[in-house]
C-alpha positions in Angstrom: -1.4 11.5 -0.7 -3.5 8.4 -0.1 -6.9 9.8 0.7 -8.2 6.4 2.0 -5.4 6.1 4.6 -5.8 9.7 5.9 -9.6 9.5 5.9 -9.6 6.3 7.8 -7.1 7.6 10.4 -9.1 10.8 10.9 -12.4 8.9 11.2 -11.0 6.4 13.7 -9.5 9.2 15.9 -12.7 11.2 15.7 -14.8 8.2 16.8 -12.5 7.5 19.7 -12.6 11.1 20.9 -16.4 11.4 20.5 -16.9 8.1 22.4 -14.6 9.3 25.2 -16.5 12.6 25.5 -19.9 10.8 25.5 -18.7 8.7 28.4 -17.9 11.8 30.4 -14.2 11.9 29.8 -11.8 14.2 28.0 -9.2 13.6 25.2 -6.6 15.2 27.4 -6.9 12.2 29.8 -5.2 10.0 27.1 -2.1 12.1 27.6 -2.3 12.5 31.3 0.4 9.9 31.9 3.2 10.2 29.3 5.0 7.3 30.9 2.4 4.9 29.5 2.9 6.3 26.0 6.7 6.1 26.2 6.5 2.5 27.4 4.1 1.4 24.7 5.8 3.0 21.7 9.3 2.7 22.9 8.9 -0.9 24.1 7.0 -2.2 21.1 9.3 -0.5 18.6 12.4 -1.7 20.5 11.2 -5.3 20.6 10.4 -5.2 16.9 13.8 -3.7 16.0 15.3 -6.8 17.7 13.5 -9.1 15.3 14.3 -7.1 12.2 17.5 -6.6 10.2 19.1 -3.2 10.4 18.6 -2.5 6.7 14.8 -2.9 7.2 14.9 -0.5 10.2 16.8 2.1 8.3 14.1 2.1 5.6 11.2 2.7 8.0 10.6 6.4 7.2 10.3 5.5 3.5 8.0 2.6 4.2 5.7 4.7 6.4 5.5 7.3 3.6 4.4 4.6 1.2 1.4 4.0 3.3 0.3 7.6 3.2 1.1 8.3 -0.5 -0.7 7.0 -3.6 1.1 4.5 -5.8 0.6 6.6 -8.9 0.5 3.7 -11.3 -1.5 4.6 -14.5 -2.9 1.2 -15.6 -4.9 2.8 -18.5 -1.9 4.7 -19.7 0.2 1.6 -19.6 -2.3 -0.4 -21.5 -2.5 2.3 -24.2 1.3 2.4 -24.4 1.7 -1.4 -24.7 -1.1 -1.5 -27.3 0.7 1.1 -29.4 4.0 -0.7 -29.1 2.3 -3.9 -30.2 0.8 -2.2 -33.2 4.1 -0.7 -34.2 6.0 -4.0 -33.6 3.6 -5.8 -35.9 3.9 -3.2 -38.7 7.6 -2.4 -38.5 9.2 -5.2 -36.4 10.6 -5.4 -32.9 13.7 -3.4 -33.7 11.5 -0.4 -34.4 10.7 -0.2 -30.7 14.3 0.7 -29.7 13.7 4.5 -29.8 10.3 4.1 -28.0 11.9 2.0 -25.2 14.3 4.8 -24.4 11.5 7.2 -23.7 9.8 4.9 -21.2 10.2 6.2 -17.6 9.0 3.1 -15.8 12.2 1.1 -15.1 10.5 -2.3 -15.1 8.6 -1.7 -18.3 11.7 -0.2 -20.0 13.8 -3.1 -19.0 11.3 -5.6 -20.5 10.9 -3.8 -23.8 14.6 -3.4 -24.2 15.1 -7.1 -23.7 12.6 -7.8 -26.4 14.3 -5.4 -28.7 17.7 -7.0 -28.0 16.2 -10.4 -29.0 16.3 -12.1 -25.6 14.3 -15.4 -25.6 10.7 -15.2 -24.3 11.5 -17.7 -21.5 14.4 -15.6 -20.3 12.4 -12.4 -20.5 9.6 -14.0 -18.4 12.0 -15.5 -15.9 14.0 -12.3 -15.4 10.9 -10.1 -14.9 9.1 -12.6 -12.7 12.2 -12.8 -10.5 12.2 -9.0 -10.3 8.6 -9.0 -9.2 9.3 -11.7 -6.6 12.2 -9.8 -5.2 10.0 -6.7 -5.0 7.4 -8.6 -3.0 10.1 -10.0 -0.7 11.3 -6.4 0.1 7.8 -5.3 0.7 7.2 -8.2 3.1 10.0 -7.0 5.3 8.2 -3.7 5.9 4.9 -5.4 6.3 6.4 -7.9 8.8 7.9 -5.1 10.9 4.5 -3.4 11.5 2.7 -6.7 11.9 5.2 -7.6 14.7 4.9 -4.2 16.3 1.1 -4.6 16.3 1.6 -7.9 18.2 4.1 -6.5 20.7 2.1 -3.3 21.6 -0.8 -4.9 23.5 1.6 -7.0 25.4 3.6 -4.0 26.5 0.2 -2.4 27.4 -0.3 -5.3 29.8 3.2 -4.9 31.2 2.5 -1.2 31.8 -0.8 -2.1 33.5 1.0 -4.6 35.8 3.6 -2.0 36.6 0.9 0.5 37.4 -1.0 -1.9 39.6 2.2 -2.5 41.6 2.3 1.2 42.2 -1.4 1.0 43.3 -0.6 -1.6 45.9 2.0 0.6 47.4 -0.7 3.3 47.9 -3.3 1.2 49.7 -2.9 3.3 52.8 -3.9 6.4 50.7 -7.4 5.7 49.4 -7.8 9.2 47.9 -5.0 8.4 45.4 -6.1 4.9 44.4 -8.6 6.1 41.7 -6.0 8.0 39.8 -3.4 5.4 40.2 -5.7 2.6 38.8 -6.7 4.8 35.9 -3.1 5.4 35.1 -2.4 1.7 35.2 -5.2 0.8 32.7 -4.2 3.7 30.4 -1.2 1.7 29.4 -3.4 -1.1 28.2 -5.5 1.4 26.3 -2.5 2.8 24.5 -1.3 -0.7 23.7 -4.5 -1.6 22.0 -4.9 1.8 20.3 -1.3 1.8 18.9 -1.7 -1.8 17.6 -5.2 -1.4 16.0 -5.0 2.2 14.9 -1.3 2.5 13.8 0.7 -0.6 13.4 -1.7 -3.2 12.0 -3.5 -0.7 9.7 -0.2 0.4 8.2 0.8 -3.3 7.7 -2.5 -3.9 6.0 -2.2 -0.9 3.7 1.4 -1.8 2.7 0.2 -5.4 1.9 -2.6 -4.1 -0.2 -0.3 -1.7 -2.1 2.3 -4.5 -2.6 -0.4 -6.8 -4.1 -1.6 -4.0 -6.4 1.9 -3.2 -7.6 2.6 -6.9 -8.3 -0.7 -7.1 -10.3 0.4 -4.2 -12.4 3.8 -5.6 -13.0 2.4 -8.9 -14.1 0.1 -7.0 -16.4 3.1 -5.3 -17.9 4.9 -8.6 -18.2 1.9 -10.0 -20.1 2.0 -7.1 -22.5 5.7 -7.4 -23.1 5.5 -11.1 -23.9 2.4 -10.5 -26.2 4.4 -7.8 -28.1 7.3 -10.2 -28.5 4.9 -12.9 -29.8 3.6 -10.5 -32.4 0.0 -10.7 -31.2 -2.8 -8.5 -32.6 -3.0 -5.2 -30.7 -6.7 -5.7 -30.0 -5.9 -9.1 -28.4 -3.1 -7.4 -26.4 -5.5 -4.7 -25.1 -8.1 -7.4 -24.2 -5.5 -9.4 -22.3 -4.3 -6.4 -20.3 -7.8 -5.1 -19.6 -8.5 -8.4 -17.8 -6.1 -7.2 -15.1 -8.3 -4.2 -14.3 -11.2 -4.1 -11.9 -14.7 -4.0 -13.2 -15.1 -0.3 -12.2 -11.9 0.6 -14.1 -13.0 -1.3 -17.2 -16.4 0.5 -17.0 -14.8 3.8 -16.7 -12.6 3.1 -19.7 -15.6 1.9 -21.8 -17.5 5.1 -20.9 -14.5 7.2 -21.9 -14.3 5.4 -25.3 -18.1 5.8 -25.8 -17.8 9.5 -25.1 -15.0 9.8 -27.7 -17.1 8.0 -30.2 -20.1 10.3 -29.6 -17.9 13.3 -30.2 -16.8 12.0 -33.5 -20.3 11.5 -34.8 -21.8 14.7 -36.4 -24.7 16.2 -34.6 -27.0 15.8 -37.6 -26.2 12.1 -38.1 -26.6 11.5 -34.4 -30.0 13.1 -34.4 -31.1 10.9 -37.4 -29.9 7.8 -35.6 
């Protein structure tokens, strides 16, 4: 599970509930008029479905799960694998990577290494893999666009719900005792419209966009490594190239790990003398 997504959602809900209680209200008041909730979610999702292809709508459960699950991409492990492949290719030739390529579980990486083993030209390898990444980003944009559109529709349906509620209020002007509750119910629709947009739809769209960019970065890193292997570059150069795709914190963590390994290899007596 993606801890950041879940933590952010819990924090936002907690702040809203606490603020509501501090103002003298109750969380139960948010659900006092289910018609407002039905209007906001049903209306915003219905309008968004109109703007989206059916194949995008059918993949929504999977898209939502992506926002709440971690990508699981091991950048450090990929760099280690590509560095080892570069070293082996330099010593034994590209054909020696055929058996290793069959053991790779990442489909994108496996496809690239197998093309190198098959002797495909570097320009074609680059073009095919770049097209694969571009198509991946296009698919991701469909899901991102769905939730972005829903985030735009929700506040509008909140206003529609408020207007409908105010119409009901005007019908009860002869009953002053019921006006307070009727007005509160009318503005509850606006509240749910804003909450659903800024707490659900737009945050999910933002999370999906961030994950899409992260996956694209990792794919381009793999592409760089594949082309470097094909060019017969020094494994150290390959490692340095791929490390450039990592964030400073990730690089620091890797350096600390390498330093710890080096300290373990030094005998205690020699380390003390040093």
